[in-house]
Structures are given as structure tokens and as C-alpha cells.
C-alpha positions as a LaTeX table, in Angstrom:
\begin{tabular}{lrrr}
\hline
Residue & $x$ (\AA) & $y$ (\AA) & $z$ (\AA) \\
\hline
Met1 & 12.91 & 18.88 & 4.35 \\
Pro2 & 11.13 & 16.67 & 2.40 \\
Thr3 & 11.49 & 16.83 & $-1.58$ \\
Gln4 & 8.02 & 18.22 & $-3.00$ \\
Ile5 & 5.68 & 14.97 & $-3.91$ \\
Pro6 & 5.13 & 15.77 & $-7.52$ \\
Arg7 & 1.61 & 16.38 & $-8.66$ \\
Ile8 & 1.24 & 14.08 & $-11.58$ \\
Arg9 & $-1.81$ & 13.65 & $-13.59$ \\
Thr10 & $-2.31$ & 11.74 & $-17.00$ \\
Val11 & $-5.18$ & 12.28 & $-18.80$ \\
Glu12 & $-6.25$ & 10.51 & $-21.79$ \\
Asp13 & $-9.53$ & 10.82 & $-23.65$ \\
Asp14 & $-10.81$ & 13.55 & $-21.00$ \\
Val15 & $-10.04$ & 10.83 & $-18.23$ \\
Val16 & $-7.29$ & 11.08 & $-15.42$ \\
Val17 & $-5.30$ & 7.72 & $-15.71$ \\
Val18 & $-2.47$ & 8.27 & $-13.34$ \\
Arg19 & $-2.08$ & 10.43 & $-10.49$ \\
Asp20 & $-0.39$ & 11.32 & $-7.25$ \\
Ala21 & $-1.61$ & 9.99 & $-4.19$ \\
Phe22 & $-0.69$ & 8.29 & $-0.80$ \\
Val23 & $-1.26$ & 4.53 & $-0.21$ \\
Leu24 & $-1.44$ & 2.59 & 2.95 \\
Thr25 & $-1.00$ & $-1.25$ & 2.35 \\
Phe26 & $-1.20$ & $-4.12$ & 4.29 \\
Phe27 & $-0.81$ & $-7.84$ & 4.31 \\
Val28 & $-2.60$ & $-10.06$ & 6.48 \\
Asn29 & $-2.00$ & $-13.54$ & 7.47 \\
Glu30 & $-5.72$ & $-14.25$ & 8.75 \\
Ser31 & $-8.80$ & $-15.45$ & 7.48 \\
His32 & $-11.38$ & $-13.73$ & 6.12 \\
Asp33 & $-14.29$ & $-14.65$ & 8.26 \\
Arg34 & $-12.19$ & $-13.58$ & 11.25 \\
Leu35 & $-10.90$ & $-10.62$ & 9.73 \\
Leu36 & $-13.66$ & $-8.90$ & 8.59 \\
Ala37 & $-14.87$ & $-7.18$ & 11.60 \\
Arg38 & $-11.44$ & $-5.48$ & 11.86 \\
Val39 & $-11.46$ & $-4.50$ & 8.28 \\
Ala40 & $-14.80$ & $-3.20$ & 8.93 \\
Gly41 & $-12.98$ & $-1.10$ & 11.82 \\
Val42 & $-10.47$ & 0.26 & 9.61 \\
Leu43 & $-12.98$ & 1.53 & 7.20 \\
Ala44 & $-14.82$ & 3.07 & 9.89 \\
Leu45 & $-11.61$ & 4.87 & 10.79 \\
Tyr46 & $-11.08$ & 6.11 & 7.37 \\
Ala47 & $-14.45$ & 7.62 & 6.91 \\
Asp48 & $-14.16$ & 9.37 & 9.89 \\
Phe49 & $-11.04$ & 10.64 & 8.84 \\
Val50 & $-11.90$ & 11.59 & 4.88 \\
Gly51 & $-15.60$ & 11.43 & 5.29 \\
Leu52 & $-17.67$ & 8.47 & 3.62 \\
Gly53 & $-18.73$ & 10.95 & 1.05 \\
Ser54 & $-15.49$ & 10.89 & $-0.46$ \\
Leu55 & $-15.85$ & 7.11 & $-1.30$ \\
Pro56 & $-19.54$ & 7.65 & $-3.53$ \\
Tyr57 & $-18.89$ & 4.46 & $-5.76$ \\
Arg58 & $-18.60$ & 1.13 & $-5.09$ \\
Leu59 & $-17.22$ & $-1.82$ & $-7.47$ \\
Asp60 & $-19.88$ & $-4.56$ & $-7.39$ \\
Asp61 & $-18.66$ & $-8.50$ & $-7.49$ \\
Glu62 & $-19.09$ & $-7.95$ & $-11.84$ \\
Gly63 & $-17.02$ & $-4.88$ & $-11.45$ \\
Glu64 & $-19.91$ & $-2.53$ & $-12.43$ \\
Val65 & $-19.91$ & 0.75 & $-10.59$ \\
Val66 & $-22.88$ & 1.52 & $-7.91$ \\
Asp67 & $-23.45$ & 4.87 & $-6.81$ \\
Val68 & $-23.80$ & 4.93 & $-3.29$ \\
Arg69 & $-23.87$ & 8.73 & $-2.73$ \\
Ala70 & $-27.87$ & 8.46 & $-1.39$ \\
Arg71 & $-27.58$ & 5.47 & 0.64 \\
Asp72 & $-27.19$ & 5.79 & 4.63 \\
Pro73 & $-23.67$ & 5.59 & 5.55 \\
Arg74 & $-24.41$ & 3.04 & 8.31 \\
Ala75 & $-26.74$ & 0.69 & 6.36 \\
Leu76 & $-24.21$ & 1.17 & 3.47 \\
Val77 & $-21.01$ & $-0.28$ & 6.06 \\
Gln78 & $-23.49$ & $-2.95$ & 7.31 \\
Glu79 & $-24.25$ & $-4.18$ & 3.62 \\
Ile80 & $-20.52$ & $-4.30$ & 2.55 \\
Phe81 & $-19.37$ & $-6.09$ & 5.32 \\
His82 & $-22.10$ & $-8.84$ & 6.03 \\
Arg83 & $-23.09$ & $-9.54$ & 2.56 \\
Asp84 & $-21.02$ & $-12.11$ & 1.70 \\
Ala85 & $-19.58$ & $-13.18$ & 5.18 \\
Glu86 & $-19.63$ & $-16.98$ & 4.55 \\
Ala87 & $-17.89$ & $-16.81$ & 1.39 \\
Asp88 & $-14.19$ & $-17.76$ & 0.57 \\
Leu89 & $-13.21$ & $-15.05$ & $-0.65$ \\
Ser90 & $-14.45$ & $-10.92$ & $-0.39$ \\
Val91 & $-13.24$ & $-7.96$ & $-2.67$ \\
Ile92 & $-14.62$ & $-4.84$ & $-1.46$ \\
Arg93 & $-13.50$ & $-1.90$ & $-3.02$ \\
Leu94 & $-14.98$ & 2.07 & $-2.71$ \\
Val95 & $-13.52$ & 4.88 & $-5.18$ \\
Gly96 & $-13.69$ & 8.59 & $-4.93$ \\
Ala97 & $-14.38$ & 8.83 & $-8.64$ \\
Ile98 & $-15.12$ & 6.38 & $-11.52$ \\
Asp99 & $-11.64$ & 7.95 & $-13.25$ \\
Asp100 & $-9.62$ & 7.82 & $-9.94$ \\
Glu101 & $-9.32$ & 11.61 & $-10.20$ \\
Thr102 & $-9.93$ & 12.08 & $-6.75$ \\
Gly103 & $-7.16$ & 10.05 & $-5.04$ \\
Tyr104 & $-9.45$ & 8.59 & $-2.79$ \\
Gly105 & $-9.68$ & 4.72 & $-2.14$ \\
Phe106 & $-10.36$ & 1.56 & $-0.26$ \\
Lys107 & $-9.90$ & $-2.12$ & $-1.07$ \\
Tyr108 & $-10.04$ & $-5.08$ & 0.72 \\
Ile109 & $-9.68$ & $-8.52$ & $-1.08$ \\
Gly110 & $-9.80$ & $-11.63$ & 1.21 \\
Asp111 & $-9.91$ & $-15.53$ & 0.99 \\
Ala112 & $-10.00$ & $-18.42$ & 3.66 \\
Leu113 & $-6.82$ & $-18.95$ & 4.94 \\
Pro114 & $-4.57$ & $-20.89$ & 4.83 \\
Asp115 & $-4.78$ & $-21.64$ & 1.06 \\
Pro116 & $-3.50$ & $-25.55$ & 0.45 \\
Arg117 & $-2.50$ & $-24.18$ & $-3.16$ \\
Asp118 & $-1.19$ & $-20.95$ & $-1.87$ \\
Pro119 & 0.65 & $-21.41$ & 1.31 \\
Asp120 & 2.05 & $-17.88$ & 1.04 \\
Leu121 & $-0.95$ & $-15.93$ & 0.51 \\
Arg122 & $-2.29$ & $-13.20$ & 2.28 \\
Asn123 & $-5.21$ & $-11.09$ & 2.39 \\
Leu124 & $-5.11$ & $-7.51$ & 1.53 \\
Val125 & $-5.93$ & $-4.28$ & 2.92 \\
Ser126 & $-5.49$ & $-1.25$ & 1.23 \\
Leu127 & $-6.42$ & 2.59 & 1.46 \\
Trp128 & $-5.98$ & 6.05 & $-0.49$ \\
Leu129 & $-5.37$ & 9.66 & 0.73 \\
Pro130 & $-5.05$ & 12.40 & $-1.93$ \\
Thr131 & $-1.57$ & 13.94 & $-2.04$ \\
Glu132 & $-3.16$ & 17.43 & $-1.34$ \\
Leu133 & $-5.00$ & 16.29 & 1.89 \\
Cys134 & $-1.53$ & 14.69 & 3.11 \\
Asp135 & 0.23 & 17.92 & 2.76 \\
Glu136 & $-2.97$ & 19.75 & 4.46 \\
Val137 & $-2.86$ & 17.76 & 7.56 \\
Gly138 & 0.88 & 17.26 & 7.90 \\
Trp139 & 3.01 & 14.04 & 7.55 \\
Asp140 & 3.10 & 13.52 & 11.59 \\
Phe141 & $-0.61$ & 13.20 & 11.22 \\
Ile142 & $-0.47$ & 10.57 & 8.11 \\
Ala143 & 2.22 & 8.69 & 10.31 \\
Asp144 & 0.09 & 8.64 & 13.27 \\
Phe145 & $-3.00$ & 7.49 & 11.19 \\
Ser146 & $-1.02$ & 4.69 & 9.40 \\
Ser147 & 0.18 & 3.18 & 12.68 \\
Arg148 & $-3.49$ & 3.44 & 14.27 \\
Ile149 & $-4.66$ & 1.49 & 11.31 \\
Ala150 & $-1.72$ & $-0.78$ & 11.54 \\
Ala151 & $-2.55$ & $-1.74$ & 15.35 \\
Met152 & $-5.98$ & $-2.70$ & 14.21 \\
Leu153 & $-4.92$ & $-5.18$ & 11.88 \\
Pro154 & $-2.72$ & $-8.57$ & 12.18 \\
Phe155 & $-0.96$ & $-7.63$ & 9.50 \\
Ser156 & 2.52 & $-9.42$ & 8.43 \\
Tyr157 & 3.75 & $-6.57$ & 6.42 \\
Gly158 & 2.95 & $-3.03$ & 5.46 \\
Tyr159 & 3.73 & $-0.07$ & 4.21 \\
Gly160 & 2.86 & 3.50 & 3.70 \\
Ser161 & 4.16 & 5.73 & 0.63 \\
Pro162 & 3.16 & 8.43 & $-2.30$ \\
Ala163 & 2.34 & 6.18 & $-4.95$ \\
Leu164 & 0.85 & 6.69 & $-8.14$ \\
Ala165 & $-3.06$ & 5.47 & $-9.06$ \\
Tyr166 & $-3.44$ & 4.10 & $-12.44$ \\
Arg167 & $-5.81$ & 2.34 & $-14.54$ \\
Asn168 & $-2.91$ & 0.47 & $-16.77$ \\
Ile169 & 0.28 & 0.22 & $-15.34$ \\
Met170 & 2.18 & 0.88 & $-18.74$ \\
Gln171 & 0.58 & 4.31 & $-18.28$ \\
Ala172 & 2.27 & 5.16 & $-14.76$ \\
Leu173 & 5.61 & 3.17 & $-15.67$ \\
Pro174 & 7.37 & 6.87 & $-16.85$ \\
Ala175 & 6.96 & 8.60 & $-13.58$ \\
Ala176 & 7.78 & 5.69 & $-11.82$ \\
Arg177 & 10.94 & 5.59 & $-13.35$ \\
Arg178 & 11.67 & 9.00 & $-12.81$ \\
Tyr179 & 10.64 & 9.37 & $-9.24$ \\
Pro180 & 11.85 & 5.79 & $-7.60$ \\
Gly181 & 9.74 & 6.84 & $-4.26$ \\
Leu182 & 6.67 & 6.75 & $-5.86$ \\
Asp183 & 4.68 & 2.99 & $-5.26$ \\
Ile184 & 3.31 & 1.48 & $-8.33$ \\
Ala185 & 3.02 & $-2.40$ & $-7.02$ \\
Leu186 & 0.04 & $-4.14$ & $-7.58$ \\
Gly187 & $-1.13$ & $-5.66$ & $-4.41$ \\
Ile188 & $-3.40$ & $-8.41$ & $-5.85$ \\
Ala189 & $-0.49$ & $-9.80$ & $-7.40$ \\
Cys190 & 1.96 & $-9.34$ & $-4.86$ \\
Arg191 & $-0.34$ & $-10.81$ & $-2.14$ \\
Val192 & 0.28 & $-14.25$ & $-3.71$ \\
Asp193 & 3.31 & $-15.44$ & $-2.50$ \\
Ile194 & 4.42 & $-13.00$ & $-0.11$ \\
Asp195 & 4.56 & $-14.91$ & 2.85 \\
Asp196 & 6.09 & $-12.93$ & 5.82 \\
Lys197 & 8.47 & $-10.72$ & 3.79 \\
Ala198 & 8.77 & $-7.15$ & 2.38 \\
Leu199 & 7.86 & $-5.69$ & $-0.74$ \\
Gly200 & 10.59 & $-2.90$ & $-0.76$ \\
Val201 & 11.47 & 0.24 & 0.99 \\
Tyr202 & 9.19 & 3.22 & 1.57 \\
Trp203 & 8.67 & 6.05 & 3.70 \\
Leu204 & 6.35 & 4.18 & 6.29 \\
Asn205 & 7.63 & 0.46 & 7.10 \\
Phe206 & 5.33 & $-2.20$ & 8.96 \\
Phe207 & 7.02 & $-5.44$ & 10.07 \\
Gly208 & 5.03 & $-8.43$ & 11.32 \\
Asp209 & 6.15 & $-10.80$ & 13.88 \\
Val210 & 7.80 & $-12.92$ & 11.95 \\
Leu211 & 9.68 & $-10.21$ & 9.90 \\
Ser212 & 10.54 & $-8.30$ & 12.97 \\
Ala213 & 11.97 & $-11.61$ & 14.49 \\
Asn214 & 13.96 & $-12.06$ & 11.39 \\
Leu215 & 15.50 & $-8.66$ & 11.22 \\
Gly216 & 16.60 & $-9.05$ & 14.82 \\
Gly217 & 14.06 & $-7.19$ & 16.21 \\
Glu218 & 14.14 & $-3.50$ & 17.47 \\
Pro219 & 17.30 & $-3.46$ & 19.11 \\
Gln220 & 19.12 & $-4.66$ & 16.11 \\
Leu221 & 17.20 & $-2.32$ & 13.56 \\
Ala222 & 17.62 & 0.33 & 15.68 \\
Ala223 & 21.41 & $-0.02$ & 15.85 \\
Arg224 & 21.62 & $-0.54$ & 12.50 \\
Leu225 & 19.95 & 2.42 & 11.00 \\
Arg226 & 20.89 & 5.75 & 11.30 \\
Ala227 & 18.59 & 9.18 & 12.10 \\
Pro228 & 16.57 & 10.22 & 11.01 \\
Ile229 & 15.35 & 7.11 & 10.41 \\
Thr230 & 13.29 & 5.84 & 13.64 \\
Val231 & 12.17 & 2.35 & 15.05 \\
Asn232 & 9.25 & 2.26 & 16.95 \\
Arg233 & 6.93 & $-0.49$ & 18.10 \\
Val234 & 3.30 & $-0.80$ & 16.87 \\
Asp235 & 2.87 & $-3.77$ & 19.67 \\
Asp236 & 5.06 & $-5.91$ & 21.51 \\
Ser237 & 6.55 & $-7.98$ & 18.19 \\
Arg238 & 5.61 & $-5.63$ & 15.71 \\
Leu239 & 7.44 & $-2.83$ & 14.59 \\
Val240 & 7.18 & 0.43 & 12.09 \\
Val241 & 10.42 & 2.20 & 10.66 \\
Arg242 & 9.62 & 5.37 & 9.55 \\
Leu243 & 12.36 & 7.19 & 6.75 \\
Gly244 & 12.33 & 10.54 & 7.89 \\
Thr245 & 9.72 & 13.36 & 9.14 \\
Gly246 & 8.24 & 13.03 & 5.86 \\
Pro247 & 8.30 & 10.88 & 2.45 \\
Glu248 & 10.58 & 11.80 & $-0.46$ \\
Val249 & 10.42 & 10.44 & $-4.03$ \\
Gly250 & 13.67 & 11.31 & $-5.77$ \\
Asp251 & 14.07 & 12.33 & $-9.06$ \\
Asn252 & 16.54 & 10.37 & $-11.61$ \\
Asn253 & 16.23 & 13.15 & $-14.09$ \\
Arg254 & 17.87 & 15.30 & $-11.49$ \\
Arg255 & 20.41 & 12.59 & $-9.98$ \\
Ile256 & 18.40 & 13.27 & $-6.55$ \\
Asp257 & 19.09 & 10.08 & $-4.83$ \\
Leu258 & 17.44 & 8.55 & $-1.51$ \\
Pro259 & 20.05 & 7.81 & 1.04 \\
Leu260 & 17.59 & 6.92 & 3.93 \\
Tyr261 & 15.71 & 4.55 & 1.32 \\
Arg262 & 18.69 & 2.84 & 0.25 \\
Gln263 & 20.10 & 2.53 & 4.06 \\
Leu264 & 17.12 & 0.51 & 4.70 \\
Ala265 & 17.36 & $-1.60$ & 1.64 \\
Glu266 & 20.51 & $-3.09$ & 2.60 \\
Val267 & 19.51 & $-3.74$ & 6.22 \\
Ile268 & 16.43 & $-5.72$ & 5.14 \\
Glu269 & 17.84 & $-7.05$ & 1.84 \\
Ser270 & 17.69 & $-11.02$ & 3.05 \\
Gln271 & 13.97 & $-10.53$ & 3.66 \\
Leu272 & 12.80 & $-8.55$ & 0.47 \\
His273 & 10.29 & $-10.40$ & $-1.67$ \\
Val274 & 9.92 & $-10.01$ & $-5.68$ \\
Pro275 & 6.57 & $-11.33$ & $-6.11$ \\
Gly276 & 6.30 & $-14.80$ & $-8.38$ \\
Ser277 & 3.12 & $-13.07$ & $-10.42$ \\
Val278 & 4.70 & $-11.00$ & $-13.23$ \\
Tyr279 & 2.86 & $-7.56$ & $-13.27$ \\
Phe280 & 5.16 & $-5.20$ & $-15.20$ \\
Pro281 & 4.72 & $-5.55$ & $-18.90$ \\
Asp282 & 7.30 & $-4.68$ & $-21.84$ \\
Glu283 & 6.92 & $-2.72$ & $-24.56$ \\
His284 & 5.01 & $-5.41$ & $-26.28$ \\
Gly285 & 2.66 & $-6.09$ & $-23.38$ \\
Leu286 & 4.19 & $-9.47$ & $-22.47$ \\
Arg287 & 5.27 & $-10.00$ & $-18.97$ \\
Asp288 & 8.64 & $-8.46$ & $-18.20$ \\
Ala289 & 10.09 & $-10.41$ & $-14.83$ \\
Glu290 & 13.49 & $-8.97$ & $-14.83$ \\
Ala291 & 11.96 & $-5.28$ & $-15.01$ \\
Met292 & 9.52 & $-5.86$ & $-12.39$ \\
Ala293 & 12.43 & $-7.76$ & $-10.27$ \\
Ala294 & 14.84 & $-4.84$ & $-10.77$ \\
Trp295 & 11.96 & $-2.17$ & $-9.50$ \\
His296 & 11.51 & $-3.76$ & $-6.68$ \\
Arg297 & 14.98 & $-4.40$ & $-5.68$ \\
Arg298 & 15.68 & $-0.73$ & $-6.73$ \\
Phe299 & 17.03 & 1.10 & $-3.82$ \\
Leu300 & 20.12 & $-1.96$ & $-3.55$ \\
Thr301 & 23.35 & 0.07 & $-4.47$ \\
His302 & 24.83 & $-2.94$ & $-5.34$ \\
Glu303 & 22.41 & $-3.64$ & $-8.17$ \\
\hline
\end{tabular}
């Protein structure tokens, strides 16, 4: 039976600055101009599930909040996905609340690819669900929904995991250090040089064609991973590895380990990637590359 996902709310000045949620993130090696229609389809599927009313605010190009509750949903989607179709960079962000208290969110960051300055850059698609909703619909539904999203995108890598939504990572670090199964990866930093590798180990692990091949494909992965871990195909060349029926987060305070996560980490160690863009701060607010590397590799037993 999966460990109960902890309900985490950190409040500062009457504002929720950290909360638990479920995140589904994909890194995509396709240029913005060819990817946009697919991303619009992903948002449509997401909105069909949660209702577009769960995302009443949009952040504009200057980061200002726009209230879109009175907009016609179809017109809003048309505006969002066609306003800069010819731009080299597109950032689309919809949120459930200005202070992240709902657990809903949708983010797309896209560039023209390949980028000669950053050849390992990938575009980013990320969406968020409240933990309470996942519990309500069940984790089998969430796994199936995640795989449907994956099939719509030409991803090189992706994952689905319990996570912490936060304003400042310093506010999220105490809970993340206690519960190693909670994701706090900063996608905008990780996408810069991820190439075709994996950021870590999660409940749902989506391996693109290059990554799947580098890991030996479905037969070798299935042979090296024991039940209840499952290895299934997204399509002919891409895989999804699921670590049990539902996600677990562990608890370092209570010495609750995550053996399934450690098992997969050992198998894919050669393909684990630590971002070059350091987004972990130390207690003085300076970049802490060692702490970030340790977090990305936290399930490797020999470290």
C-alpha cells in the first residue's frame, strides 16, 4: 500500500508559499513552431479533466497576472497559442491561484530548436494537479492520464511525481529533505542541458527513444527491474516505467526508505543528469552545486 502523500502547506504573511501537489513534466526535442499545436492539445486534454475554470489566471509576458475567468475558454486557448506562433521563444503559464494555493497549473516554455548556443536544450511542458484530486480519482487513473499526455508529445524524457509547488526553493527544502519522493526540480533550469537523459527517479518515468535505447530497451529494463515495477511501451520506441501501484515519498525522519526508487536508480545511473545550471541555494543564498547534485542522485545507494 503506497505511503500517504503528506499534506504540506507553508504559509507566510497569510499566503501559501509551499504546498504538496502532483507534477507531470516533459522535456521535448522539437522546435516551438512545430510543437505549439501539440501543446495546445495537451492543454485541451488537461482542461477536459480539471476544467479550464481551475486555471483562472494567466501570467503575461511581463509576469503580470491576468484574470481570465470571464473569457470564453475556446477564445482564450486560441489567443494563448497563436499570439506568438512565429516567435523564437514562447512562455505560457496558467495558474489556479496567484499564491499557488490550489495545486493547479500549466506551463510551457518553448524555443526554436536546435539552439546553436545550447545544443542540449529541450522545450518544457509541465502541468500540476492537487494531491487531493489524485487521491479522489485514484492513482491508476493518474497513470493512464499521464501516459495519454505523453503519447501526444515527442518527449525525450518526462516524469510524474508527488511534488512541492513553491515560490522560493529555500522555503521547500526542509520538506524535500525529509520526504525524498517529493520533486522540487526547477524545470526552467533543468531544460538547458538535459539532452536525452533523465533528471532522476520518480513514480512515473517516461523514457524517450534515445534514452530507452541507451538503457537497453524494454527487454533489458524489464529483466533488470523486479515487480511491482512495470515497464510498458508508450509507442514502438518509448517507454514508461512505473514504480508500483501508487507513488511513495518516504520519510527520512522515520527511516522509511524507497527501495523501488533505489532499484531503478542503480539501473539508470549511467543516464542520470545533474543540471549545469545550479538552482539550489545554500543558507547564504549562494549557489550550492554539491547540494543540488546530491539531491538529483539521492536514490543511489553508494552515495
